[in-house]
SEDO-81547 format. One record per residue (C-alpha): x, y negated, z; residue number from 0. Coordinates in Angstrom, 1 decimal, always signed. Layout:
N
<pt><u>X</u><v>Y</v><w>Z</w><num>NUM</num></pt>
...
END
This chain:
208
<pt><u>+22.8</u><v>-26.4</v><w>+40.5</w><num>0</num></pt>
<pt><u>+22.9</u><v>-29.3</v><w>+38.1</w><num>1</num></pt>
<pt><u>+19.5</u><v>-31.0</v><w>+37.0</w><num>2</num></pt>
<pt><u>+18.6</u><v>-30.7</v><w>+33.3</w><num>3</num></pt>
<pt><u>+18.5</u><v>-34.1</v><w>+31.7</w><num>4</num></pt>
<pt><u>+16.9</u><v>-34.0</v><w>+28.7</w><num>5</num></pt>
<pt><u>+18.4</u><v>-37.2</v><w>+27.5</w><num>6</num></pt>
<pt><u>+21.8</u><v>-35.7</v><w>+27.6</w><num>7</num></pt>
<pt><u>+20.7</u><v>-32.3</v><w>+26.3</w><num>8</num></pt>
<pt><u>+19.1</u><v>-33.7</v><w>+23.3</w><num>9</num></pt>
<pt><u>+21.1</u><v>-36.5</v><w>+22.5</w><num>10</num></pt>
<pt><u>+19.9</u><v>-36.5</v><w>+18.7</w><num>11</num></pt>
<pt><u>+16.3</u><v>-37.3</v><w>+20.1</w><num>12</num></pt>
<pt><u>+17.1</u><v>-39.6</v><w>+22.8</w><num>13</num></pt>
<pt><u>+20.3</u><v>-41.3</v><w>+22.3</w><num>14</num></pt>
<pt><u>+20.4</u><v>-42.2</v><w>+18.2</w><num>15</num></pt>
<pt><u>+23.2</u><v>-44.7</v><w>+17.3</w><num>16</num></pt>
<pt><u>+22.6</u><v>-48.4</v><w>+16.5</w><num>17</num></pt>
<pt><u>+21.8</u><v>-47.5</v><w>+12.7</w><num>18</num></pt>
<pt><u>+19.2</u><v>-45.5</v><w>+11.1</w><num>19</num></pt>
<pt><u>+19.6</u><v>-41.8</v><w>+10.8</w><num>20</num></pt>
<pt><u>+17.3</u><v>-38.8</v><w>+9.7</w><num>21</num></pt>
<pt><u>+16.1</u><v>-36.3</v><w>+12.4</w><num>22</num></pt>
<pt><u>+13.9</u><v>-33.5</v><w>+12.5</w><num>23</num></pt>
<pt><u>+11.8</u><v>-33.4</v><w>+15.5</w><num>24</num></pt>
<pt><u>+10.6</u><v>-30.2</v><w>+16.9</w><num>25</num></pt>
<pt><u>+7.3</u><v>-29.3</v><w>+18.8</w><num>26</num></pt>
<pt><u>+7.4</u><v>-30.4</v><w>+22.6</w><num>27</num></pt>
<pt><u>+4.8</u><v>-30.4</v><w>+25.4</w><num>28</num></pt>
<pt><u>+3.7</u><v>-33.7</v><w>+26.6</w><num>29</num></pt>
<pt><u>+1.4</u><v>-35.4</v><w>+29.2</w><num>30</num></pt>
<pt><u>-0.6</u><v>-37.9</v><w>+27.1</w><num>31</num></pt>
<pt><u>-3.0</u><v>-40.6</v><w>+27.7</w><num>32</num></pt>
<pt><u>-4.8</u><v>-42.5</v><w>+25.0</w><num>33</num></pt>
<pt><u>-6.0</u><v>-46.2</v><w>+25.1</w><num>34</num></pt>
<pt><u>-6.1</u><v>-49.5</v><w>+23.4</w><num>35</num></pt>
<pt><u>-5.2</u><v>-53.1</v><w>+23.8</w><num>36</num></pt>
<pt><u>-2.0</u><v>-54.8</v><w>+24.7</w><num>37</num></pt>
<pt><u>+0.7</u><v>-53.1</v><w>+27.3</w><num>38</num></pt>
<pt><u>+0.3</u><v>-55.7</v><w>+30.0</w><num>39</num></pt>
<pt><u>-3.5</u><v>-54.9</v><w>+30.2</w><num>40</num></pt>
<pt><u>-5.2</u><v>-52.5</v><w>+32.9</w><num>41</num></pt>
<pt><u>-5.4</u><v>-49.5</v><w>+30.5</w><num>42</num></pt>
<pt><u>-2.1</u><v>-49.3</v><w>+29.7</w><num>43</num></pt>
<pt><u>-0.7</u><v>-49.7</v><w>+33.4</w><num>44</num></pt>
<pt><u>-3.3</u><v>-47.1</v><w>+34.5</w><num>45</num></pt>
<pt><u>-2.0</u><v>-44.9</v><w>+31.7</w><num>46</num></pt>
<pt><u>+1.4</u><v>-45.0</v><w>+32.8</w><num>47</num></pt>
<pt><u>+0.6</u><v>-44.5</v><w>+36.5</w><num>48</num></pt>
<pt><u>-1.6</u><v>-41.3</v><w>+35.8</w><num>49</num></pt>
<pt><u>+1.6</u><v>-40.0</v><w>+33.8</w><num>50</num></pt>
<pt><u>+4.0</u><v>-40.5</v><w>+36.5</w><num>51</num></pt>
<pt><u>+1.7</u><v>-39.1</v><w>+39.1</w><num>52</num></pt>
<pt><u>+1.0</u><v>-36.0</v><w>+37.4</w><num>53</num></pt>
<pt><u>+4.9</u><v>-35.7</v><w>+36.2</w><num>54</num></pt>
<pt><u>+6.2</u><v>-36.1</v><w>+39.8</w><num>55</num></pt>
<pt><u>+3.6</u><v>-33.8</v><w>+41.3</w><num>56</num></pt>
<pt><u>+5.1</u><v>-31.1</v><w>+39.2</w><num>57</num></pt>
<pt><u>+8.8</u><v>-32.1</v><w>+39.6</w><num>58</num></pt>
<pt><u>+8.7</u><v>-32.4</v><w>+43.7</w><num>59</num></pt>
<pt><u>+6.5</u><v>-29.3</v><w>+44.0</w><num>60</num></pt>
<pt><u>+9.6</u><v>-27.6</v><w>+45.1</w><num>61</num></pt>
<pt><u>+9.8</u><v>-29.7</v><w>+48.2</w><num>62</num></pt>
<pt><u>+6.9</u><v>-27.6</v><w>+49.8</w><num>63</num></pt>
<pt><u>+7.6</u><v>-24.3</v><w>+48.1</w><num>64</num></pt>
<pt><u>+4.8</u><v>-24.6</v><w>+45.5</w><num>65</num></pt>
<pt><u>+6.9</u><v>-24.9</v><w>+42.5</w><num>66</num></pt>
<pt><u>+5.5</u><v>-22.9</v><w>+39.4</w><num>67</num></pt>
<pt><u>+6.9</u><v>-19.7</v><w>+38.0</w><num>68</num></pt>
<pt><u>+10.2</u><v>-20.5</v><w>+35.8</w><num>69</num></pt>
<pt><u>+10.8</u><v>-23.6</v><w>+37.8</w><num>70</num></pt>
<pt><u>+13.8</u><v>-25.4</v><w>+37.1</w><num>71</num></pt>
<pt><u>+15.2</u><v>-28.9</v><w>+38.7</w><num>72</num></pt>
<pt><u>+15.4</u><v>-31.7</v><w>+36.1</w><num>73</num></pt>
<pt><u>+15.4</u><v>-35.4</v><w>+35.3</w><num>74</num></pt>
<pt><u>+11.7</u><v>-36.8</v><w>+34.4</w><num>75</num></pt>
<pt><u>+12.2</u><v>-37.8</v><w>+30.8</w><num>76</num></pt>
<pt><u>+11.8</u><v>-41.2</v><w>+29.8</w><num>77</num></pt>
<pt><u>+8.4</u><v>-42.9</v><w>+29.0</w><num>78</num></pt>
<pt><u>+7.2</u><v>-42.8</v><w>+25.3</w><num>79</num></pt>
<pt><u>+4.6</u><v>-44.3</v><w>+23.2</w><num>80</num></pt>
<pt><u>+2.7</u><v>-43.5</v><w>+19.9</w><num>81</num></pt>
<pt><u>+1.4</u><v>-46.6</v><w>+18.3</w><num>82</num></pt>
<pt><u>-0.9</u><v>-47.2</v><w>+15.3</w><num>83</num></pt>
<pt><u>+1.5</u><v>-49.1</v><w>+13.2</w><num>84</num></pt>
<pt><u>+3.0</u><v>-49.1</v><w>+9.6</w><num>85</num></pt>
<pt><u>+6.3</u><v>-49.6</v><w>+8.2</w><num>86</num></pt>
<pt><u>+5.4</u><v>-53.4</v><w>+8.2</w><num>87</num></pt>
<pt><u>+5.3</u><v>-53.3</v><w>+12.1</w><num>88</num></pt>
<pt><u>+2.6</u><v>-53.8</v><w>+14.4</w><num>89</num></pt>
<pt><u>-0.7</u><v>-55.7</v><w>+14.0</w><num>90</num></pt>
<pt><u>-0.3</u><v>-59.5</v><w>+15.6</w><num>91</num></pt>
<pt><u>-3.7</u><v>-59.2</v><w>+17.6</w><num>92</num></pt>
<pt><u>-2.3</u><v>-57.1</v><w>+20.5</w><num>93</num></pt>
<pt><u>-6.0</u><v>-56.6</v><w>+21.8</w><num>94</num></pt>
<pt><u>-6.4</u><v>-54.3</v><w>+18.6</w><num>95</num></pt>
<pt><u>-3.2</u><v>-52.3</v><w>+19.5</w><num>96</num></pt>
<pt><u>-4.2</u><v>-48.3</v><w>+19.6</w><num>97</num></pt>
<pt><u>-1.6</u><v>-45.9</v><w>+21.6</w><num>98</num></pt>
<pt><u>-1.1</u><v>-42.8</v><w>+23.0</w><num>99</num></pt>
<pt><u>+1.3</u><v>-43.0</v><w>+26.1</w><num>100</num></pt>
<pt><u>+3.2</u><v>-39.9</v><w>+26.7</w><num>101</num></pt>
<pt><u>+6.0</u><v>-38.0</v><w>+29.0</w><num>102</num></pt>
<pt><u>+7.9</u><v>-34.8</v><w>+27.8</w><num>103</num></pt>
<pt><u>+7.4</u><v>-31.9</v><w>+30.2</w><num>104</num></pt>
<pt><u>+9.5</u><v>-28.7</v><w>+30.8</w><num>105</num></pt>
<pt><u>+8.8</u><v>-25.6</v><w>+29.3</w><num>106</num></pt>
<pt><u>+7.6</u><v>-24.1</v><w>+32.4</w><num>107</num></pt>
<pt><u>+4.7</u><v>-26.4</v><w>+32.3</w><num>108</num></pt>
<pt><u>+1.5</u><v>-24.6</v><w>+31.4</w><num>109</num></pt>
<pt><u>-2.0</u><v>-25.4</v><w>+31.4</w><num>110</num></pt>
<pt><u>-2.7</u><v>-23.8</v><w>+34.6</w><num>111</num></pt>
<pt><u>+0.5</u><v>-25.9</v><w>+36.0</w><num>112</num></pt>
<pt><u>-1.0</u><v>-28.9</v><w>+34.6</w><num>113</num></pt>
<pt><u>-4.5</u><v>-28.5</v><w>+36.3</w><num>114</num></pt>
<pt><u>-3.0</u><v>-27.7</v><w>+39.5</w><num>115</num></pt>
<pt><u>-0.7</u><v>-30.9</v><w>+39.4</w><num>116</num></pt>
<pt><u>-3.9</u><v>-32.9</v><w>+38.4</w><num>117</num></pt>
<pt><u>-6.0</u><v>-31.5</v><w>+41.5</w><num>118</num></pt>
<pt><u>-2.9</u><v>-32.2</v><w>+43.9</w><num>119</num></pt>
<pt><u>-2.2</u><v>-35.8</v><w>+42.4</w><num>120</num></pt>
<pt><u>-5.9</u><v>-36.7</v><w>+42.6</w><num>121</num></pt>
<pt><u>-6.1</u><v>-36.1</v><w>+46.2</w><num>122</num></pt>
<pt><u>-2.9</u><v>-38.7</v><w>+46.7</w><num>123</num></pt>
<pt><u>-4.3</u><v>-41.3</v><w>+44.3</w><num>124</num></pt>
<pt><u>-8.1</u><v>-41.1</v><w>+43.9</w><num>125</num></pt>
<pt><u>-8.5</u><v>-44.4</v><w>+42.5</w><num>126</num></pt>
<pt><u>-7.1</u><v>-43.3</v><w>+39.3</w><num>127</num></pt>
<pt><u>-8.9</u><v>-41.7</v><w>+36.3</w><num>128</num></pt>
<pt><u>-7.5</u><v>-38.3</v><w>+35.7</w><num>129</num></pt>
<pt><u>-9.8</u><v>-37.4</v><w>+33.3</w><num>130</num></pt>
<pt><u>-7.6</u><v>-39.5</v><w>+30.9</w><num>131</num></pt>
<pt><u>-4.6</u><v>-37.2</v><w>+31.0</w><num>132</num></pt>
<pt><u>-4.1</u><v>-34.1</v><w>+29.1</w><num>133</num></pt>
<pt><u>-1.2</u><v>-31.7</v><w>+28.3</w><num>134</num></pt>
<pt><u>-0.6</u><v>-31.0</v><w>+24.5</w><num>135</num></pt>
<pt><u>+2.2</u><v>-29.9</v><w>+22.5</w><num>136</num></pt>
<pt><u>+3.0</u><v>-32.4</v><w>+19.6</w><num>137</num></pt>
<pt><u>+5.6</u><v>-31.9</v><w>+16.8</w><num>138</num></pt>
<pt><u>+6.8</u><v>-34.7</v><w>+14.5</w><num>139</num></pt>
<pt><u>+8.8</u><v>-33.3</v><w>+12.0</w><num>140</num></pt>
<pt><u>+11.0</u><v>-35.6</v><w>+9.7</w><num>141</num></pt>
<pt><u>+11.5</u><v>-38.7</v><w>+10.8</w><num>142</num></pt>
<pt><u>+14.0</u><v>-41.9</v><w>+10.8</w><num>143</num></pt>
<pt><u>+15.2</u><v>-43.6</v><w>+14.1</w><num>144</num></pt>
<pt><u>+17.5</u><v>-45.9</v><w>+15.6</w><num>145</num></pt>
<pt><u>+18.4</u><v>-47.6</v><w>+18.8</w><num>146</num></pt>
<pt><u>+16.8</u><v>-51.1</v><w>+19.3</w><num>147</num></pt>
<pt><u>+18.7</u><v>-53.1</v><w>+21.8</w><num>148</num></pt>
<pt><u>+16.9</u><v>-56.3</v><w>+23.1</w><num>149</num></pt>
<pt><u>+13.5</u><v>-57.5</v><w>+23.9</w><num>150</num></pt>
<pt><u>+10.1</u><v>-55.5</v><w>+22.6</w><num>151</num></pt>
<pt><u>+9.3</u><v>-58.8</v><w>+20.7</w><num>152</num></pt>
<pt><u>+12.3</u><v>-58.5</v><w>+18.4</w><num>153</num></pt>
<pt><u>+11.6</u><v>-55.0</v><w>+17.3</w><num>154</num></pt>
<pt><u>+10.4</u><v>-55.9</v><w>+14.0</w><num>155</num></pt>
<pt><u>+13.8</u><v>-56.7</v><w>+13.0</w><num>156</num></pt>
<pt><u>+14.8</u><v>-53.1</v><w>+13.8</w><num>157</num></pt>
<pt><u>+11.7</u><v>-51.8</v><w>+11.9</w><num>158</num></pt>
<pt><u>+12.7</u><v>-53.8</v><w>+9.0</w><num>159</num></pt>
<pt><u>+16.4</u><v>-52.3</v><w>+8.9</w><num>160</num></pt>
<pt><u>+14.7</u><v>-48.5</v><w>+9.0</w><num>161</num></pt>
<pt><u>+12.4</u><v>-49.8</v><w>+6.3</w><num>162</num></pt>
<pt><u>+15.1</u><v>-50.9</v><w>+4.0</w><num>163</num></pt>
<pt><u>+16.9</u><v>-47.4</v><w>+5.0</w><num>164</num></pt>
<pt><u>+13.9</u><v>-45.5</v><w>+3.8</w><num>165</num></pt>
<pt><u>+14.1</u><v>-47.2</v><w>+0.5</w><num>166</num></pt>
<pt><u>+17.7</u><v>-46.2</v><w>+0.0</w><num>167</num></pt>
<pt><u>+17.3</u><v>-42.9</v><w>+1.1</w><num>168</num></pt>
<pt><u>+14.2</u><v>-41.7</v><w>-1.0</w><num>169</num></pt>
<pt><u>+11.9</u><v>-41.6</v><w>+1.7</w><num>170</num></pt>
<pt><u>+8.4</u><v>-43.3</v><w>+2.3</w><num>171</num></pt>
<pt><u>+6.3</u><v>-43.8</v><w>+5.5</w><num>172</num></pt>
<pt><u>+4.2</u><v>-41.0</v><w>+6.5</w><num>173</num></pt>
<pt><u>+0.6</u><v>-42.9</v><w>+7.5</w><num>174</num></pt>
<pt><u>-0.5</u><v>-39.5</v><w>+8.8</w><num>175</num></pt>
<pt><u>+1.7</u><v>-39.9</v><w>+11.7</w><num>176</num></pt>
<pt><u>+2.5</u><v>-42.7</v><w>+14.2</w><num>177</num></pt>
<pt><u>+5.1</u><v>-45.0</v><w>+14.9</w><num>178</num></pt>
<pt><u>+7.0</u><v>-43.7</v><w>+18.1</w><num>179</num></pt>
<pt><u>+9.0</u><v>-45.6</v><w>+20.8</w><num>180</num></pt>
<pt><u>+11.1</u><v>-44.0</v><w>+23.6</w><num>181</num></pt>
<pt><u>+11.7</u><v>-46.4</v><w>+26.5</w><num>182</num></pt>
<pt><u>+15.4</u><v>-45.8</v><w>+27.8</w><num>183</num></pt>
<pt><u>+15.1</u><v>-49.1</v><w>+30.1</w><num>184</num></pt>
<pt><u>+13.0</u><v>-50.0</v><w>+32.6</w><num>185</num></pt>
<pt><u>+11.7</u><v>-53.5</v><w>+31.9</w><num>186</num></pt>
<pt><u>+11.1</u><v>-54.6</v><w>+35.8</w><num>187</num></pt>
<pt><u>+14.9</u><v>-53.8</v><w>+36.3</w><num>188</num></pt>
<pt><u>+16.5</u><v>-54.9</v><w>+33.2</w><num>189</num></pt>
<pt><u>+17.1</u><v>-58.3</v><w>+31.4</w><num>190</num></pt>
<pt><u>+15.2</u><v>-58.2</v><w>+28.0</w><num>191</num></pt>
<pt><u>+18.4</u><v>-58.6</v><w>+26.0</w><num>192</num></pt>
<pt><u>+19.6</u><v>-55.2</v><w>+27.7</w><num>193</num></pt>
<pt><u>+16.6</u><v>-53.1</v><w>+26.9</w><num>194</num></pt>
<pt><u>+17.3</u><v>-50.0</v><w>+24.9</w><num>195</num></pt>
<pt><u>+14.3</u><v>-48.3</v><w>+23.0</w><num>196</num></pt>
<pt><u>+14.5</u><v>-45.7</v><w>+20.5</w><num>197</num></pt>
<pt><u>+12.4</u><v>-46.7</v><w>+17.3</w><num>198</num></pt>
<pt><u>+11.2</u><v>-43.6</v><w>+15.4</w><num>199</num></pt>
<pt><u>+9.1</u><v>-43.9</v><w>+12.1</w><num>200</num></pt>
<pt><u>+7.4</u><v>-40.9</v><w>+10.5</w><num>201</num></pt>
<pt><u>+8.4</u><v>-40.2</v><w>+7.0</w><num>202</num></pt>
<pt><u>+8.5</u><v>-37.8</v><w>+4.1</w><num>203</num></pt>
<pt><u>+10.3</u><v>-37.3</v><w>+0.8</w><num>204</num></pt>
<pt><u>+9.3</u><v>-39.5</v><w>-2.1</w><num>205</num></pt>
<pt><u>+7.5</u><v>-38.0</v><w>-4.9</w><num>206</num></pt>
<pt><u>+9.1</u><v>-38.5</v><w>-8.2</w><num>207</num></pt>
END
């Protein structure tokens, strides 16, 4: 049986064009870890380790017959991040960045499955602080997004393109929600100019 690949199944969410589009993002369930500081700092690196430790414990549960009810085989979705930004972009002081790192989870992952997976993962990697991880639904609603090609340092160019699109479409940035990024490429294995990242901004209709 073919594995479910969320990127292919939901191309409107994960594979947008290289130009701005409007998207209505439904509620999904995520593993989440909060933190602050630059992505190269230990807090962020531990967050990523925590997410994948729990996620792969769930995915690989089939190997020892401990898979949860309703389990189906799937490709672990890409790493995502929510950032405290605005339509102008990120704060220049990277030490002040506030973020939530997240991984989408299959529909069969319940609170009970999550607690089991955390307990199992903690036995294998006890040095990680699993109290930082939570399972939580997150629904974004109305957003604009596009594919950013190239290094993270040039994301501002794409953010500016999105901001101009808002103005043309009668939309405004929704400051009650957060800038969202989906990392389709692994920066450890991909040249900076070939990195693919979904940039998503929360929006609402302009009141006239």
